N, C-alpha and C positions, 0 to 999 in steps of 0.2 A: 427616591428613585434617582436620583443626581450622583447616588454611588452605583447605581445599577450600569448608569448611563457609563459612569467611567470608565469601571471593573470590563463592561465588552470595550466598552472603546479600547482599552488597555490587552486585553487578551485579541483583539482583531490586529493591534499591531503586531502583540506578540507570534502571532502567528505569519502576519506577512513576513516580518522576519526570518522564521525557520524558516518556509517554504520557501525563501529568497534563498536560503542560506544549502536547501536540498539544491536546489536546481542548481548547484557550482558543483556539486558531485555527481558523477554520474554512476559510480555501485547506488548512491545510498537515493537518487532521481528511480532509479530503475525496482529500488526492492519498494521504495513509496508504490512507486506504480501497478508492481506488482500484487500489494497488501492491498492494495483499492480496488483492481481488480476483485481481490479473494470476501473482501467484505459485501459488494457488490452481487458478484455469485452463492455469496448466502440468501445475504437477505432477498435475494431475487429467486432463488432456491433455480440458480442455475447448475445442475450439476450435468448438464452437456459439455457445458464448456470450459469443462476441470482439464480433460486429458489435454484443448493447449494452453492451457495456463501453465503445465507440467511443462510443455511441452518450452514454454517461454523460459519460466524459471530453468531450464536445463540452459539455455541455448545464451543465461548472464553470460554466464563466465565466474560464476561467483555458488564458490565450493556448496560452502552449506545450505543456495536452491537448489544446487545441482545435484543433492545427493536426497531431497524429498523419493520418498519410494510413490511409484504410480499404482502398489496396492491400496492406497489412500481412498482408491473409486470403490474398493471394498468393502468400506464404512457402510 
């Protein structure tokens, strides 16, 4: 059982370190936030929020996000 607790502590420390690093990079932070929103929309089946999410992606100025096709709504 101690090994599991140590692994959990190590994972938590690693997550904290990674999230701290994300906070220092604006574009990474934006992508991470949008990815989390997308996951939440999918989990909660909130298709009605997809249009706004796509607009938010375009507003980031990040080319790959700006290139997302609005026809994704048709799927």
